[in-house]
C-alpha positions in Angstrom: -31.1 -23.8 11.7 -27.8 -24.6 10.2 -29.3 -25.9 6.7 -30.4 -22.3 5.4 -27.2 -20.6 6.1 -25.4 -23.3 4.7 -27.2 -23.2 1.7 -26.6 -19.6 1.4 -23.2 -20.0 1.4 -23.3 -22.8 -1.2 -25.1 -20.5 -3.6 -22.7 -18.0 -3.9 -21.5 -17.1 -7.4 -19.5 -14.0 -7.8 -18.3 -14.1 -4.4 -17.4 -17.8 -4.0 -13.6 -16.8 -3.5 -14.5 -15.5 0.3 -15.4 -19.2 1.1 -11.7 -20.1 1.0 -11.3 -17.5 3.9 -10.1 -19.3 6.9 -12.8 -18.2 9.0 -15.5 -18.9 6.5 -14.1 -22.3 6.0 -14.4 -22.9 10.1 -18.0 -21.6 9.7 -18.9 -24.2 6.8 -17.6 -26.9 9.0 -19.6 -25.8 11.9 -22.7 -25.8 9.6 -22.1 -29.0 8.0 -21.4 -30.7 11.7 -24.7 -29.1 13.0 -26.9 -30.3 10.1 -25.3 -33.9 10.7 -25.8 -33.8 14.4 -26.3 -30.5 16.3 -25.6 -31.7 19.8 -22.6 -33.7 19.1 -18.9 -33.3 20.4 -17.8 -32.5 17.0 -20.3 -29.8 16.4 -19.4 -28.1 19.5 -15.5 -28.6 18.5 -16.3 -27.0 15.1 -18.2 -24.0 16.8 -15.2 -23.3 19.2 -12.9 -23.5 16.3 -15.0 -21.0 14.6 -14.6 -18.8 17.7 -10.7 -19.2 17.8 -10.6 -18.1 14.1 -13.0 -15.0 15.1 -10.7 -14.3 18.0 -7.5 -14.2 16.0 -9.0 -11.8 13.6 -9.8 -9.3 16.6 -13.2 -8.6 14.8 -17.1 -9.1 15.1 -18.4 -11.5 12.8 -20.3 -8.8 11.2 -17.1 -6.7 10.5 -15.4 -9.3 9.2 -17.9 -10.6 6.6 -18.2 -6.8 5.4 -14.4 -6.5 5.1 -14.9 -10.0 2.9 -17.2 -8.0 0.8 -15.7 -5.1 0.4 -12.0 -6.3 -0.4 -13.1 -9.2 -2.5 -11.4 -9.2 -6.2 -14.1 -10.5 -8.2 -15.8 -9.9 -12.0 -18.1 -7.5 -10.2 -15.9 -5.6 -8.3 -13.4 -5.4 -11.3 -16.4 -4.2 -13.5 -17.3 -1.6 -11.1 -14.0 -0.3 -10.7 -13.5 0.6 -14.6 -17.0 1.5 -15.4 -20.4 2.8 -14.3 -22.8 0.2 -13.0 -25.2 1.3 -15.8 -22.7 -0.3 -18.1 -22.3 -3.5 -16.5 -23.7 -6.6 -17.8 -26.8 -7.4 -16.7 -26.5 -10.9 -16.3 -23.4 -10.2 -13.7 -25.3 -7.6 -11.8 -28.2 -10.3 -11.2 -25.9 -12.9 -10.1 -24.1 -10.2 -8.1 -27.7 -9.2 -6.3 -28.3 -12.7 -5.5 -25.1 -13.1 -3.9 -25.7 -10.1 -1.8 -29.1 -11.3 -0.8 -27.3 -14.6 0.6 -24.5 -12.9 2.3 -27.2 -10.4 4.3 -28.9 -13.3 5.3 -25.6 -14.9 6.5 -24.9 -11.4 8.0 -28.0 -11.9 10.2 -27.1 -15.1 11.6 -28.3 -15.4 15.3 -25.3 -16.4 17.3 -27.7 -16.6 20.5 -30.3 -18.8 18.9 -26.8 -21.1 17.6 -25.5 -21.3 21.1 -28.7 -22.2 22.6 -28.9 -25.1 20.1 -25.5 -26.3 20.9 -26.3 -26.1 24.8 -23.5 -23.1 25.0 -24.0 -20.4 27.5 -21.6 -17.6 26.0 -22.1 -14.0 25.1 -23.5 -13.6 21.5 -20.9 -12.5 18.8 -22.9 -10.0 17.3 -21.4 -6.9 18.3 -20.1 -4.8 15.6 -18.1 -1.3 15.4 -18.1 0.8 12.2 -16.5 3.9 11.1 -18.9 7.0 10.8 -20.5 7.0 7.2 -18.8 4.1 6.3 -19.8 1.6 3.9 -20.1 -0.6 6.7 -22.6 1.5 8.1 -24.8 1.8 5.3 -24.5 -2.1 4.8 -25.7 -2.4 8.4 -28.5 -0.1 8.4 -29.9 -1.3 5.0 -32.8 -3.6 5.2 -31.6 -5.4 2.5 -28.2 -5.7 0.6 -29.5 -5.8 -2.8 -30.7 -2.1 -2.9 -27.2 -1.3 -1.7 -25.4 -2.5 -4.7 -24.9 1.1 -6.4 -23.2 2.1 -3.0 -20.9 -1.0 -3.2 -20.4 -0.1 -6.9 -19.4 3.4 -6.2 -17.2 2.1 -3.3 -15.1 0.0 -5.8 -14.9 3.0 -8.3 -13.3 5.0 -5.7 -11.4 2.6 -3.6 -10.5 0.0 -6.0 -10.8 -3.8 -5.1 -9.0 -7.0 -3.5 -5.7 -6.2 -1.8 -5.3 -2.6 -3.5 -8.6 -1.5 -1.6 -7.5 -2.8 1.7 -4.1 -1.5 1.8 -2.2 1.8 0.6 1.2 0.7 1.0 2.9 -2.3 -0.6 6.1 -4.4 -1.2 6.5 -6.6 -4.0 8.7 -9.8 -5.1 8.7 -11.9 -7.9 7.6 -15.4 -5.7 4.9 -13.6 -3.6 3.6 -10.8 -6.0 2.1 -7.7 -4.0 2.0 -7.8 -0.3 0.1 -5.3 1.7 2.0 -3.5 4.6 -0.5 -3.3 7.6 1.2 -0.2 9.3 3.7 1.7 7.0 5.9 4.1 8.2 4.7 7.6 6.9 6.3 10.6 7.9 4.4 14.0 7.7 5.6 16.6 4.9 5.7 19.2 7.3 8.4 17.3 8.9 10.8 17.8 6.2 12.8 21.1 7.2 15.1 23.0 5.2 14.0 21.7 1.5 11.0 23.7 0.3 12.2 23.6 -3.3 12.2 20.0 -3.4 9.0 19.3 -1.6 7.0 22.0 -4.3 8.5 20.2 -7.2 8.0 16.9 -6.1 4.2 17.8 -4.7 3.5 19.6 -8.1 4.1 16.7 -10.2 2.5 13.9 -8.1 -0.7 16.3 -8.0 -0.4 16.5 -11.9 -0.4 12.8 -11.8 -3.4 12.4 -9.4 -5.6 14.7 -11.7 -4.6 12.6 -14.9 -2.6 15.5 -16.4 1.1 14.2 -17.7 3.7 13.8 -15.1 7.1 12.6 -15.2 9.0 9.7 -13.4 11.3 11.5 -10.9 14.6 10.7 -9.5 16.0 12.4 -6.1 19.3 12.6 -5.5 22.0 14.0 -3.0 24.1 12.9 0.1 22.5 10.4 2.5 20.3 11.4 5.0 19.0 14.4 3.4 15.1 13.6 3.3 14.9 12.0 -0.1 13.3 8.7 0.9 11.1 10.3 3.6 10.0 12.7 1.0 8.7 10.1 -1.2 7.0 8.0 1.8 5.4 11.4 3.0 3.6 11.7 -0.1 1.3 8.7 0.9 0.4 10.5 4.4 -0.3 13.7 2.1 -2.4 12.4 -0.7 -3.4 8.8 0.5 -7.1 9.8 0.6 -7.0 10.6 -3.1 -6.5 7.1 -4.6 -2.8 6.9 -4.2 -0.7 3.9 -3.7 2.7 3.4 -3.0 4.8 0.2 -3.7 8.3 -0.3 -2.5 10.5 -2.1 -5.1 14.0 -3.6 -4.3 16.7 -2.9 -6.7 17.3 -6.4 -7.1 13.8 -6.8 -8.2 14.1 -4.4 -11.2 13.7 -7.2 -13.6 10.1 -7.7 -12.3 9.1 -3.9 -13.3 7.2 -5.2 -16.7 5.3 -8.0 -14.7 4.2 -5.4 -12.1 3.4 -2.8 -14.5 1.1 -5.2 -16.5 -0.5 -6.1 -13.0 -1.0 -2.5 -11.9 -2.5 -1.2 -15.4 -5.9 -3.0 -14.5 -6.6 -1.0 -11.8 -8.2 2.6 -12.0 -6.0 4.1 -8.8 -2.9 5.9 -9.1 0.8 3.7 -8.4 4.1 5.2 -7.3 6.6 2.7 -7.6 9.6 3.6 -4.9 13.0 2.3 -5.8 15.3 3.3 -3.0 19.0 3.8 -3.2 19.2 3.1 -6.8 22.6 2.8 -8.3 24.3 0.2 -10.5 28.0 -1.0 -10.6 30.0 -1.0 -13.5 29.5 -4.9 -14.5 25.6 -4.6 -13.8 23.0 -4.8 -16.4 19.7 -4.5 -14.7 19.9 -1.0 -15.3 19.0 -1.8 -19.2 15.8 -3.3 -18.1 14.8 0.0 -16.1 15.7 2.1 -19.2 13.4 0.2 -21.2 10.6 0.5 -19.0 11.1 4.3 -18.2 11.4 5.0 -22.1 12.0 3.0 -25.3 10.6 -0.2 -24.7 8.0 -1.6 -26.9 5.5 -1.9 -23.8 4.5 1.5 -22.9 4.4 2.8 -19.0 0.8 2.7 -17.8 -0.4 5.6 -17.4 -1.7 5.2 -14.0 2.0 4.5 -12.8 5.0 6.5 -12.2 8.6 5.6 -10.9 10.1 7.5 -7.8 13.6 6.5 -7.4 16.5 8.0 -4.9 20.1 7.5 -5.2 23.1 9.2 -3.9 24.6 9.6 -7.2 23.5 11.6 -9.9 24.7 9.4 -12.6 23.1 5.9 -11.6 25.6 3.8 -13.0 29.4 3.9 -11.4 31.5 5.3 -14.2 35.4 5.1 -14.3 37.8 7.2 -16.2 39.2 4.2 -17.9 35.5 4.3 -19.2 36.3 7.5 -21.1 38.6 5.4 -23.4 42.0 4.6 -24.1 44.6 3.3 -26.6 43.7 -0.6 -27.1 40.3 -0.3 -25.2 37.0 -0.5 -26.7 36.7 1.1 -30.1 33.4 2.6 -29.4 34.2 3.6 -25.7 32.0 6.8 -25.9 28.8 4.9 -27.0 29.2 2.7 -23.7 29.7 5.7 -21.7 26.3 7.5 -23.3 24.3 4.4 -22.4 25.5 4.7 -18.7 24.8 8.0 -18.4 21.2 8.0 -20.3 19.5 6.2 -17.3 19.1 9.3 -15.2 18.1 11.0 -18.4 14.9 9.1 -18.5 13.7 10.5 -15.5 11.8 13.6 -16.6 12.2 15.3 -13.4 15.5 15.1 -11.6 15.5 16.7 -7.9 18.8 17.6 -6.2 19.3 17.5 -2.2 22.2 19.1 -0.6 23.6 18.4 3.1 21.9 21.1 5.5 24.0 24.0 6.7 24.2 24.6 10.4 21.3 27.0 10.8 18.9 24.4 8.8 20.2 21.4 10.8 19.3 23.3 14.2 15.9 24.2 12.7 15.5 20.3 12.4 16.4 19.9 15.8 14.0 22.4 16.8 11.1 21.0 15.0 12.0 17.6 16.1 12.3 18.4 19.7 9.0 20.4 19.8 7.3 17.5 18.1 8.2 15.2 20.7 7.6 17.6 23.3 10.9 17.7 24.6 11.3 20.4 27.3 14.6 21.5 26.8 17.3 24.6 27.2 17.5 25.6 23.4 21.0 26.7 24.0 21.8 23.3 25.5 19.8 21.4 23.0 21.8 23.1 20.1 25.2 22.3 21.8 24.5 18.8 22.4 22.9 18.3 18.8 26.1 19.9 17.2 28.4 17.9 19.5 26.2 14.8 18.3 26.7 15.5 14.6 30.4 16.1 14.8 30.8 12.6 16.1 28.6 10.9 13.5 28.5 11.7 9.6 27.8 15.5 9.6 24.6 17.5 9.9 21.4 16.0 8.1 18.0 15.2 9.1 18.5 11.5 9.7 21.4 12.7 11.9 18.5 15.1 13.7 16.2 12.2 14.3 18.8 10.1 15.6 20.0 12.8 18.3 16.5 13.1 19.5 15.8 9.7 19.8 19.0 9.5 21.9 18.1 11.9 24.4 16.9 10.8 27.7 13.1 11.4 28.0 13.3 11.8 32.2 
């Protein structure tokens, strides 16, 4: 029984990349050992190595295989994302259908028979759990996967492919590239109290972007702890089901922006590049690379990418009074000054945040206390909250959250 499954995997063309997966590698080893000598120690060892890899994944084999298929980045999934299936090359479609036929055969691998052949009495590993109405349910219930190729194409057109289909939040670095964040910290937009105007401006711009309408790069600036970064992260909670992805880029990685944007331009979903705490010292020159990307460079910003940045300063490059020009200093000092000030102007939308007043601060405290189901006397809660902020850095959303976290839940 080993040889037919090994032949099915050997015949993959479009989905050949999944053969590099560690679990599939261990399955290949098992099948090859089984072909040589089914009842050998090496075959049994290969089977338990396969089980080890499967238990490491925390999934059933069927779940795992479907995930490999729907998240694979290959010529077929790329074509489906960017075009209707009717416009895809027929040779490519034929190769994809053949692969789906082989993968469906592998999906139906009978673990009970395999274990009997190996002389092993274990619980068969064919139990799978699927989210209702998901692609996995449709594939599991289908008599053959070739008939589901249009469903799979629609999935890629809506959810993209590869790592972009698997995750909604990412980090980026030059040596590693895009890295998916398994469990991102995504606050709810409703948790932001006292900044309705800022939320309205940011959400309106983001909604235009998601609809494919013209939208602006955004700079959110104001005192620390006032909710700037939280508001950007909350966008993924609010619009994550509308093909929105969030990529956090460190200030030190700004030189990689052209490389990152070239990569993102090949996808059909919308990306917000999130740069937190953006500011530059007087001697730094990286801001020039950001200026070129925002506006004025030869390579235009892709239509599916926006930059949302936060800063504690309205003017992103530190400026000194000496920059205003003195006798004996730079002849064209005003030109240098204008260059520094022009970076913030490249953001089409600038949203200011203010330190919350006492009333707003206490409203934030009340909201967080209610969200955490804290049964406390309101007057006592307010008194403690005000005492807490006086010993910290003043009233802010961050201070309120830290105060709530400090309370004894008992």
